[in-house]
N, C-alpha and C positions, 0 to 999 in steps of 0.2 A: 689521330686517324690520318690527317693530311700528311704528317711526317712519315708515318708508316707507308703510305702509298708512294711517297717520293722515294723512299728507300727501295721499294720493290721495283719502281721504274728505273732507278739507277742501276740496280742489279741486272735487270733485263738488258739495259743498254750496254753494260760491260760485257755480257755474254754475246750480244750481237756484234760488238766490236771485235771480240776475240774470234768469233766465227769468220768475220770479214778478213781478219789478219791471216787466218788459216787458208782462206780461199785465195789470198793474194800471193801464194807461192808461185813464183814465175818459172818459166822454162829455163831461164838463165841460172836459176838456183841449182839445177841439176849439174851445171858445169863448175860451180864454185863451192858448194857445201862440202864440208869434210864427210868422210864415209859414214860416221855414226849418225850425223844429222840427216844426211841424205837418205839413209835407211829408214830413219824414223818418219820422215816426210812421206816416203813411199808407202810405208806400212799404214800410216794414217789414211792415205788415199785409198788403199786397198780395203781397209776396215770400213770406210764410209761409202764403199760401192763405186768409187771413181776409177773404174777399172782401166779405162783408156789412159788416163793420166798416170795412174800407178805403173802401168806397163812401161810407159816412156821413161819414168824416173828409175825404175828398176833396171831397164836396159842401159841407161847411162851409168848407173852404179856398177853394173857388171863390167861395162867397158872401161870405166875409169879406174876401178879397183879390182884387178884380175885375181887377187889372192885374198885369203883370210875368211873369217867366219861370216862376215857380212856378205861377201861375194857369194858364198855357198848358199846361205839362207835366201839371199835375194833371187837366186836362180829358181829355187823351189816356188817362191811366192810369185815370181814372174810367170812361171808356167801356169799357176792357178789363175792369175789375173788374165792371162791370154785366153785361158779356158772360159772364164766368165765373159770375156768379150766375144765368145764364139769364134775365136781364131784357133781352130782345132789343130791345124797343121803346125802352126808356130808353137803352140803349147806342147805338142808331142815332140817336136824338135828340141825344145828346151828341156823337157823332163828326160828325154832319152840321153841328151848330152850330160845331164846331171848324173844319171845312173852309170854311165860309162866312166865319168871322171872321178866319181866319189862312191865306189861300191861298198865302202865300209863306213859311210857317213851314219851318224846316229839316227837320222830320219830317212834312211834309204827305204824303209818299209812304206813310209808315206809316199815316196816317189813312185813306187810300184802301184800303190793304191790310186794315186792321182792319174797315172797312165791308164789304168783300167777305167777310171771315171770319165776321162776325156773321150775314150773310144765308146764308152757306154752312152754318152750323150751327144756325140759329134754329129749324128744324123738329124738331130732336132733342128728344124728351121724356125723362122719367125712365127709362123702360125702355130707350130707345135707348142710354143710357150703358153698359148691361150686355149688351144683346142686339144683335147685328149686324143692321141693317135695310137693306132695299133702298129707297133714297130715290126711285127711279124710279116707285114705286107710290103716292107721295104727291102733294099739290098741288105743281106745279113752278114756281109764280109766284116764290117766293123764290129758287129755284135759278136761274131766268133773270136775276133781279136781281143775284144774286151773280156770275154770269158777266159781266154788264155792268160791275159794280164792278171786278172784276179786269182787265177789258179797258181800263177807263179808266186804271187804274194803269199798265198796260203801255204804253198809247199815250202817256200824258203823261210817264212817268218810266221809259223802257226800261232805264236804267242803274241803277235802284234795286236795293238789296240784296234787296228783296222781289219783284222782277219774275220771277225764275226760278220761285219757288214759285207765284206767281200764274199763270204760264203752265201749269204742271203741273196746277193746279186747273182752269184753263179747259178743258184737254183732257178731264179727268175729267168736268166738268160738261157739256161738249158731248156726250160719249158718253152721259152719263146722260139728257140731254134727248132724244137720239136713241132711247135705249132706252124712254123714257117714251112716245114716239110709236109705237114698235113694239108696246109693250104694248097701247095703244089699238087699233092696227090689227089685232092678233091677236084681240082681243076682238070687234071688228066681224066679222072673218072667221068666228070660231066661231059668231057669232049669225046668220050668213047675210047680213050687210050688206056685200056684196062691193064695191059702189061706194065706200062709206065706207072700207073697208079699203084698196082700191087708192089712193084719194086720200091717205090718211095715209101709206102707204108711199112714194108719189111725193113727198110733202112732205119725208120724211126724206132722199131722194136730192137734193132741191133745196137743202135747208138744212144738211145734215150729211153731205155726200158723202165726207168724210175719216173719218167715224166707222166703227168696226168693224161697226155695225149696218146699213151699206149693203147688205150681202149679204142680211140678213133682209128688208130692204125689197124687194129684187129678187125674192126668193122669194115674198113675199106678193103682189106684183104679178102674178107668174106664175100663182099659184093663183087669185087673185081674177078676173083677166081670163079664165082658163079657165072658171071657174064662170059668168061672165057671157056666155060664148059668143064672146068677142072673141079668136078664134084667133090672129090676127096679132100683136096686142099681147102676148098671153101668150107666143108664140114669141120675140118680140123681147126681152122681159124675161128669158126663160130663157137666150137666147143670151148676153146681157151677163153674166148670173150665171155661166154656164159659163166665160166668158173671164176674168172678174175674181176669182171665188171658186170654183174648180173643186172644192175640198174641202168645200164647204158641205154641212151635213147634209140639205139638200133632196134631194140626189142619192142619199142612202142611205135616204130615206123617213122620216127622223127630224126632220121639221119640219111644222108649227110645234110647238115644245115648250110645255108648259103652265108649266114652271118657267123663270124667267129665268136667264140666265147672267151677270147683271150683277156678281155678287160676284167672279167670276173677273177682271173688268176693273177692279176697284176698288183703286187704289193707296193708299187711306186707310183700309183695313180695320181697322188697329190703333188708329185714333184714337178718342178719347172722343166 
């Protein structure tokens, strides 16, 4: 029994020493290691979540070895590592450079997907990692860009292994953009700017007719036109709402709500 315990302790000690040796990779190694070893070290750092160190080693690899398969793959993984560091601008610069330089690369579809993902998450701040946020109440410029990035992937590489996830995110983003417009329209309505509210709601119907928020748009149009004294336009909007969304809270007097229902429509709630 004692011998067995000693063997276990020795085995644990060997593992600990091996881990220590891995941790002892020095910054100088990025200047001296051959390309294959430098790539392996960088990848180990990336896989273990050491994103800052991984980025530094990938950057040296790209700089020291400007050609070849390791250089190309390192650029993709550098972009991902920078993204995980929350260095969105650097990550976008890296992935855009890759797309420009290697348009026929076997993993070019991943590059487009990664670009969409960077824009998808670039607005998240420190607190957003721990507190669930409603992105529809932020600046939507990057969200629109993310939608376009995923759309480009789906259009160019419909059979890509990343295409299905991109399509799911596009639906989410489309609904979020629609909700953002509804938020603005609701604000205008509460402030008595009924023309602006009606126009925003109409925009939602024109641009996001398949989004769940189309019902809210019709309801806001009904209310806004009624306030403006445009009886026929209000009645027409109400009729369409009744035909397409008969269970809408408008008919129970529970609209417009001050609190958005966006979280109920968010398939990525558990993501960091």
